[in-house]
C-alpha positions, 0 to 999 in steps of 0.5 A, a space after each residue: 585132943 582139945 576142943 579146938 583141935 577138933 572143932 578145927 575139921 567142923 569148919 570142913 564139915 561145914 566146908 562141904 556141906 556148902 559145897 554141896 548146897 551149891 550145888 544143888 542151888 546149881 542144878 535149880 538155877 539158882 544163885 551160888 555166889 554165897 553159897 561158895 563164898 561161904 565154902 571158900 572163907 570155912 576152908 581158909 578158916 580150916 588152914 588157918 586154924 591148924 597153922 595157929 595151933 601148930 604155930 603155939 603148939 611148938 
């Protein structure tokens, strides 16, 4: 597995962290908008990277 294939899974880890951060902020009655936007961006980047790697891997 190359570095780029491994690195795409780091985006899922970041998404999980930001979702957890949003949950903690929600419990403390703080704004969760930025955490949720960053989580959505990380999920998008995961799928974008996976599609990009599959496209050029063939």
